[in-house]
N, C-alpha and C positions, 0 to 999 in steps of 0.2 A: 504494500500500500504506500503511495507517495502523495505528498501535497505538491501540486505543480503551481508555481508562480510564473506566469508567462509575461514576458516583457517584449513588446512588439516594436519593431522599427530598426533602422540602421542596416548597413550592408555587411558589417562584420559583427558576428555574434560570438561572444565567449561563453563558455559553459563552466558552471561551478556547482559542485555538489556539497551540500552542507548538512551535516547530521545535527538535528536539533529536536530535543524532547522526544526522542525515539522515532521521529519521522524523517524520511528522506526528502529533502527539499531541493527541487531542481530549479535553478535560477538562470534564466537566459539574460545575459547582460549585453545590451545594445550599445551602439556608439553614443558618445556624449550628446545630450540634448534631445534624445529620442523620447517619444511619448511612452509612458509606462502604463500598462493595463494589467491589473491583477485579478485573477479569477480563482476562487477556491474550488479546485478540482482534485478529487481523490480517485486514482485509478487502481484497478484490481486485476490487471492483465495476467499476472503470474499466479493468481489464485483461483481462476475460473474452473468450475467443476461442470463436466458435461456427462450426460447419461442417456441411453436410449430408453424410450418409453413406448416404442412401437416401431414398426417397419419404416425406416427413414424418417423417424420422428425423434428429435433430440431435445432434451430439456437442459438448459444452462442455468447455473447458479453463480453468483458473484464470488462465492467462496464456500468452504466447508461450513463455516459458521452461518452463512446466509442460508445454506441448504437445511441445516439443523433448525433454524429459526423460522423457516418459511411457514406462512399461514396456510390453512386448508384452502384448496382451490374452490372458488365459487363458479368458475366457468366450466370445469370439466364435469362429466356425468359422475365419475368416481375418481378418487384420489389415485392418480396413475403411479404405479410402482415401477421402478427401473428394471429393465430386462437385461442390462449389461452396459458396458461402456459405449460411448458414441462410436459409430463405425469409422474405421480409418478412412481418411480422405473426405469426410463429410464437408461439403463445400461452404456452408454458411457458418460464420463465426460471430460471436456476440462479445462485444467489449463493454465492460461495466465500469462505471465511475460514479462519483457523487459531486454534484455542483449546485450551488445556491439552494441548499436544503432539499434537493430532490435526488432520488436514485435514478441514474441514467443508464440506459442500455442502448448501444449503437450497433447497427449492422451496416456494413459498407455494401454498396450496390454497384454492379457493373454498368458501364455506359450502355444506353439503350434499354435499360430496365424500366418498365412501366409499373406504377404503384396504384393500388386500388384498395377498396375496403374502408377501414376506419369507421364502419357502421353508418349511423344516421348522420349524414353531413350534407349541408347545403352546397350547391355549386356543381362543378363538372364531374364526370365519371373519373377521368384521369386525375389522380391526387398529387402527382409530382409538384413540388413547390408549395404545397399547402401545409398549414399548421392548424391543428384542431386541439381542443381540450375535452377530454373525457370527464364530464361532470354533468350529471343529469339536471337539466334546467328547464323551467317553465318558460318557453321561448316564443310566446304569442307573436304572430306576424313576422317571424324571422325573415331575414334577407341574406344575401350572399356573404355578408361580413360576419355572420354568426359563427363564433368559434365553438360553441357547445350547444347542443340541442337536448332532446328529451331522453336520449339513450346513450350508453357508453359501450363501445366495442374497441378495446385496446388491441387491435388486430390490423395487420397490413398484408395484402396479397401482392406479391412481386412477380411480374412476368418478364423473363429475360428476353433478349433479342431473338434467341433461337426457339422461343415458344415454351421452353421449360419454365417451371415456376416453383416458388416456395412461399410459405406463409409464416408470419411471425406473430405470436400471441404473448403480450406482456401480461403475466398472470397476477395482476394486482387489481384490487377494487378501489384504490385510492384515486384522488384527482390525478390525472395523467395527461401530459401534453404529448402529442404525436407530431413530430417535426419531420416533414418529408422534403425539405428544401435541398439538402445535399445527400442525405442518406436516409436510413430508417432509424429514427431516434425516439425512444420513449423516455420521458422524464417525469417520474411519479413521486408524489409525497409519500411519507410513511417509510417502512423498513424495506430492505432489499427484497426483491421478488424474483421468481423464476421467469425465464423466457423460453417459450416452446417454439421450435422451428420444425415445420413440415416441409419436406422436400419431395417433389413429384415431377413427373414428365410432362404434365400439362396443368393449366389452371383449374380445369374441371376436376381433376383428381385431388388437387389441394382442397377445394371446397368440400368434396366428399369426405376427405380425411378429417377436415375440421368438424364436420357433422358427427363423425365417429367419436371424436373426442368430447365435443360439447353437447351433443344430442341432436336428434332429428325431430322435425315437426311431426306430431302424430297425425294420422289420417283424419281429416276433418269430416263432419257430416256433409253430405252433398249439398244441402241447402246453403252452406256457408260459401260455396263457390258461385252462387248466383249473384244477382245485383242487389245491393243494399241501399236503402234510402233513409237518410238521417237529417235532422236539424236540431239546433238548440233553440226551442224544444217543440216537439209535437204534443200539444195538450189543449183541451182536455181529451178524455178517451175518445169522444166522438170524432175529434179531428184526426186521430190516428186511423180510425176506421174509414173516414172520408178519403184520406190519402191513399189507403190501400185499394179502396173501390175505384178510385180514379185510375190507378194503374191498370186494373182489369178492364175498365170501361174503354180506355184508350189503347188497349192491347199492347202495352209496353211490359215486357217481362220483368218480374221483380220477386224476390224471395223473402226479404227481411225489412221490417220497419223498426227503427231504433228509438228508444226512449231515453232522453236526457234527464237531468236532475229534477225537472219540474213535475215528475210523477210523484215525488216524495212529499212527505209531510214536513214542511219547513227545511227541506234539503237534508233531512236525517236519513241516513242509509238504512236499508231494510224496512222502510216504512212506505206507506202509500197515502196520498192526499185523499181524504174521505169524500171530498166534494168533486174533484176533477177526475179521480180514478177510483170511484166507489166500488166498481165490480171489475177489477183487473183480470180475473180468471175468465169471466164471461167474454170480455173483450178479446183475450188471447184465443179462446176457443172459436169465436166468430172469425177471427183472422185465419186461424188454422184451417177452417173449413174452406177458405178461399186460397189456400196454399201459401200462407204467410207465416213466418216465424217472427218472434220479437226478441230484441237484445236490449237489456236494461243496464243502466249505469250504476256502478257502486264505487265510491271514493274511499280513501283511507281515513280522511278526517272525520272523526266521530264527535258530534256535538256533546260537550260536557254539560250534561243536564240530568239532574236527579229525577228519576221516574222514567227516563228514556231507557228502554231495556238493554240496548247495546252498550250505552254508557255505564249503566249499573253493573253489567257483567264485566266490563273492562276494569272497573274499579275493584270489584270483588276478586277478580283473578289476577290483579296487578299486571295487566297486559300492556300498559302504556310505556312509551319511550320516556326516559327521565332526563331532567336537566343535569348539568355537571355536578350540582350539589346533592343529587339524589332525590330531589322533589319531582313531582309529575310535570312534564312539559305540556304547555298549552300553546297552540298557535291558531291564528284566525284564518278560516277558509269560508266556504259558502254558508254553512249553517251558523257562523259566528265563532265563538271560542271552542276549539276542538282539542281532543286528545287523540294520539296516534298509536295504533297497535305496534308493538315491537315484534315485527315478523322474523327477527333473528331467533326468537324463542320457539321451540317446537310446540310447547303447550299453547302458545298464542296462535300459531298457525292452525293447530287442531281446533282451537276454540273458534277461530274465524271460519274455518271450513264448516263447522257445525251450525253456523248461522244460515247457510244456504238452503238446506232442504225445506224448511217451513216457508221461506220466502219464495222459492221456486214453485212450490205447491200452491201457494196462495194466489199467484199471478200467472201461472202457466209460462214461466220464463223459459225462453229458448236458449239464450246465450247471455254472457256477461261482458260488460265494458268497464274495465278498471281505468279510471282517469285520475288526473291530479296526483299521481303516485310517484313523483320524483323524490320526495313529496313536495308539492307546491304549498307555500304558505304566503298569505297576503300581508301587505303593509310592512314588509321588512326588506332592506336593500338586497339581501342575498336570495330572496324569493323562496327560501327553504328554511328548515330548522337549523339551529346553531350547530356548527361542526363539533363542538365539545359536548353536545348531548350524549347521554350514555345509553348503550344497549346492554342487554343481558343474554348473550347468545348461548344456545345449547352447545355441549362439548364438541359436536361434529363440526360446528362452524367456528367456535371460539379460537382453537389453537392453543398455544402455550399458556401456562398459568399467568404469566405476566403480559399477555397479549393486550394490544390496544382495543378498547371497547367503545371508542368514540364514534359518533355519527360520521366523522370524516372517513372512517374505514368502511362503513356500511351504507353510506348514502347512495352510491351507484347501484347497489343491489337491493335497495329497499323495494323498488317496484317489482323486481324479479321475484323476491321472496313473497310479496303480496300475491302475485298471480299464481305462484306455486300453491299457496293456500287456497286461492279461489278455485283453481282447477280441481283440487281434491274435494272442495265443497260441492262443485257441480257433479263430480263422480258420485258422491254420496247422495245427492239429490235425485239423480237419474242414473242409476247403475247400468241400465241397459242401453244408454245413449252415449254417443260421442260428444264430449263437451266442446263448446266453442267459447273461447275467452279472447278478448282483444285488450291490449294494454298500451298506454301511451309511453310509460317509462319502462325500460328494460336494460339488461346487461347481456353481454355475449354469453350464449348458452340458454338464454331465456326463451328461445324459440321452441324449446321442449315443453313450455307451459302455455304460450300465448302467441297469437298473431299480433301484428302491430300496424300502425299507420304512421305517416310522416309528420304528424302533429298539426298544430294550428297554423296552417299556411295562409296565403293571401290570394284574393281574386285579382291577380295581375299576370301579365305575360311572363314575367320572370319565373313565377311558380309553375306556369304551364311548361316552360323550358326545363326547369330543374326536376320535374316529376320523374322523368325516365332515369336520369343518373342517380337520383336518390333511392329509387326502388332497386336499381342494380347494385349499388354499393352496399345496401342492406343485404341483398341476396348473396353477394360475395363475402359477407361477414357472417353467414350462417342462418339468415332469417329469410326463408323463402316465401312466407305468407304475409305480404305487405302491399300497400298502395297508398296514394295520397287522398286527401279530401278533394274529390273531383268537384270543380267549380270554385274552390277556395273557401276557407272558413271565415277569414277576416275580409270585410268589404263585399261589394256586390258584383262588379264586373258587368259584362254585357253579353248579349246573345251569341254573337260570332265567336267570342272567346270560349264561352261555355260549350258550344257545339264542338269546337275543335278539341277541347279538353276531354269531353265525353267520348269523342271519336276514338282516341287511343286509350283513354283512362279506363274504359270498359274492358280493356284487354289485360289489365294488370292482374296478378294473382288474387289480390283483394280489391274489389271494385265497389266503392261506396261514394255516393253523393252526399255532401254535408255542407252546412252553413251556420253562421253565428246568429245570435238571438235577435239583434236589431236589423238584420239584413232582409233583403227581399226574398221571396220564395225562389227556390232553386230546384224544384222538381223538373223532370225532363220536359214538361209542357209549359213551364213558367215563362219562357221567352218567346212564345208564339209558335205558329204551325210549322214554319220552316226549321227552326231549331228542334222542335219536337220530333219531326220526321228524321232528322239526323240522329238524335238520341235513340229513337226506336231502332233504327238500323244498326247503330253501334251495339246496343244491348242485345239485339237479336243475334248479331254475330257471336257474341259471347255464349248465348244459350245454344246455338248450333254447335259450338265447340265444347260444350260441357263434357262429352265423352273423352275428349283429349285432355282438358283440364283435370278431370278426375283421374285419368291415367298418370298424368304428370305428378299429381300429389301423392298417388300411390307409390310411384317410383321414388319420390323424395322421402316419404315416410320409411321406406325400406333401405334405401341406399344413400340418402343425403344429397341427391341431385338438386341443383338449383332449378327453380321453376322459370323465373325470369332470368335471362342470361344476356350478358353483353355480346355485341356482334363479334368481338374478337374470339369468342369461344368457337366460332365457325372455322377460324383459321388463326390460331395464336401467333403464327409467325408473320402475319400480314400487318405491317406498321400502320397502314391506312385505317385499320379497324380499331386501333388501340384507344382512340379518343372520341369515338362516335357517340354523341349524346342523344341523338334524335331517333334512334331505332333500337330495337331489342329483339331477342329471340324468346319464344315460348318453347321450353324444352330445347331440343337441338334441331327441330324440324320446321318450325314455323317462324317466319320473320315478320315483324311489325315495323313499318317504315312510316314515321309520322312527320307532319309539317307543324312545327311548334312555334313559328314566328308569325306575326300578323300578315306579312306579305307572302308567305309560303316560298320565299326565295332560297331558303337553306334546304338543300337536298341531301339526305343521308347517303353515305357511302354504302355500296353493296359488296358483299363478299365476292371474291373471284369465282368464275365458273369452276365446277368440280370436274376435272378431267374433260373439259370442254363443254360441259352441260351447265347452263345458267340456272339460277334459282327461278322457278316458275311463278309468275304473278297470277293470282286468281281473285275472285270475289264471290259474293252470294247474290248476284244480280243487283248489286248496289255500287258498282264500280264507277258510276258517273258522279258520285258525291265526293267533291274535293275536300270536304271536311273529315272524311274517313281516311284512316291510314291505309297505305298499300300493304297487301298480304302476299307473302311469297313462301313457296314450299322448297325445301332443300332437295337437291337431286338424290335419288335413292331412298326417299322416305314415303311413308304412308301415314296420314293423319286421319283419325276417325272423327266424324261429326254425326249429329243426330237430330231427328225431329220426331214429333209425335203424330199419330194419325187417328187419334181417338178424340172425339168431341161429344161430351155428354153420353159416354158409353157406346157411341156409334162409330164404327170404322169409317174413315173418310180420307180425303187427300192429306198428305203430309203438311204440317204447319209447325211453326216455331213454338216450343213449349212456353207457357206463361210463367211457369215455375218449375223447379227441379223435381217436384213430386210427380209430375206428369210422366207417364211411361214413354221411354224412348224406343219406339218400335219401327223406326225407319233409320237405318244406318247408312251414311254416305262416306265412303273412303276416298279421300283426296290422295292421288297417286302421282308422284313425279319420278320417272324412271331415271336411273343413272346411265353412264356411258356404256354399261354392259347390258342395258335393258332390264335392270332389276330394281326392286324397291322392297322395303320391309317396314313394318310398324306394329305397334301393339295396342291393345285396348283392354282396360280393366273395368269390371263392373261388379257391383254387389247390391245389397238392399238400399244403400245410401246412408245408413245409420246403424248404430249398434255394433256388436262384435261377433255376429254369426259367421262372418267371413273367417274368423280365427277359431271359434269354438266348434263350428259344424262344417267348415270348409265350403260355406255358401258364398262363393264368388265365382267369377269367370274371367280368366286371363287368356287372351288369344294373341297369337302372332300371325299377322297377315303377311304373305309373301306374294309379290307380283313378278312375273317373268314374261318378257316379250319373246314370242316365237313367230317370226315372220310378221304377218299383218294382224296377229292376235296377241293380246295380253291376257294371261291366265292369272287369276287371283285366287289363292287358296288360304283357308283358315287352318293353321298348323299349331301344334303344341298347345292345344286347348287344355287348360287345367281348371280345377275347381268343380264343385257340385251344384252350382246355382241352378242349372237346368233341371235338377231333380224336383224343384218346386213347380215345374210346369208339366201339365198332362202330356204324356208322350215323350217327355224329356228333351224337347226341342223348342227353341225360341221361335215363335210364329211371327218373325219380323223379316222384312225385306232388307237386303244389303245391296247398295248401289256402288259400283266402282266408277269413279270419275277420274279418268287419266288425263293429266295435263300434258299437252304436246306442244312443240314449238309452233305448230301451225293451227292450234286450236285445242279442242277437247273431244274425248270419246267416252262413251258410257256403256255399261252393261250391268245386269242385275241378276240376283238369284236369292233364294231363301237362305237364312242364316246357317252357316256351316257348309253350304254347298259351294262348289267351284264356280267362279264367275268368269265368263268369257267376254272379252271386250274386243270388238273389231276396230282396229286403229288405221285401217287402210285409207 
């Protein structure tokens, strides 16, 4: 360990080593008159400990002492045990130092390396040259200069010039600056922390390896993949029903209506306003009959009021966060003066989970929205509770006996621990259903508990532009289920901007329209017939692609694949794709190319042809609408789409489903042949909710293969697994499958019943 005093300037520099107080002091002495700059920097190069914790995954510690004193990881699924020394020749090295009261970890990068990730960040996809701060912050109306937002992901994905990649995780929960101006540098408050490096042959494999370490997003209920409509707030209950009925009347698909805090009695969580929501269960049942689910908000701030049952239980169980002097902390939020559950405690998380069953039963709750959980606190400059507040964590979280128990250590994981408890509560409430939880605040690894959105954005063109890179960097940081507030939460905006935003926003993994309390209405029909028509087409595109979305989320839940992917995943070696902000991939097979500026002058770059075959453009009969993004299919791929053909129990012409509970009994396979005349793709289906797919093998997984033989393309359903067909009389799906082959000169189609070979004449 050495204390480095750096003196800058002069052409001739002398060196002197001075031993003082047990430290080695390195003094660079410049020529006379030069400016002297001193920085307290302790380096640990000779003491670094490295160990393998998986295949081509290495954990670095600043020293043996740092390793012995490391806190339990909050990012990893389980505390990773070393499997041996770091492999010889492992290419990435970590240098540790201490400067200005922060623990610093630095990783040098080669020329031509592109940097991504860092979680929820405003601005472009490419993060080279950017500095962000991991500190969960209530960042209402944030813009490009925001250094910290609602979530913290101390993680960087680095893609080298040759397309190989590595990822770096600073395994600390403290406030942490990520500086990507010259290298990858983490500078965190608190004690020394481990740094985990994942080395892989492609960025896709790094993201999957990150999911193996930090957790995969569980398979959501199918309804969560539909379109969501929200505002602050829909009330009273009759207004909620009116909005739902308007969707059905106008034939705009929608699955979910959201309830903000105005459903509560005085903003008190787990209560209902007896005047405006007198019969919440009856309302939910009426909505359910029309194919709607409801998602309801719950915040962490609990009004400190004697006689309010949640407050009373908190006091009796001593579940609250404390001040530094050991007294109960109170902060001001929506209900007034509030107390805050200490989610670092196992008994507090169990108590919190226990609040959900009665609440869910009383209102027919479909999903939960945890908001304000940075935690946000009003009327204080920090916008949150004091950093010296005290937590009382359970042993699995606490670490050493002398561990720091301050809020400074647990602030960034407060929201994640809350949604962990909420998820368990929803499982208790509805054991036979897949829970859906959305959280504003989170930490890397929190994707195993909740979906997320990009926070309180603004109705302006900057936020239209930044929507795609924000979703992509979250995806590259392990969070596949995310999207922005389509239309903007703060401010109003206008019809043309709303139409464009909905055009591509409806294609994100999580698609929700939302707006703030004092704003104009922002339902799809709110800006007039022309915008309504665009919104209908955009949302119909999503619903036709539900079989593909569902398959992507299945693959993500099993293997950790990113759902929304940057264009450079199509060709990691192509430098032209490295900084593309205006387009993205859904899975690896479908490309969404958007116009995100008012004048439409910025045209996204396209991946190069694959062995001479270009990505094929297609549409759903809506290609003349300039507000909709371009859709392209990768050569060699098959993408499943679907429609329903049943109306009021009567078989008829295929139509777009109005919600995901409607049966998909018309499958259309979009096919783009590669240079060898082949294509392949998969489709996963099950009941859409529950766990019968796991307990009773009630699912269906199909691989479709297409092969061109002269003037004919043959499409076969191969490797069919699962027993879902056993639920159907005769054991066969009575649905039609259409093969739509995209050709350079047009399209060709053929059809057969599900499971049968399809013959398409392409002459």
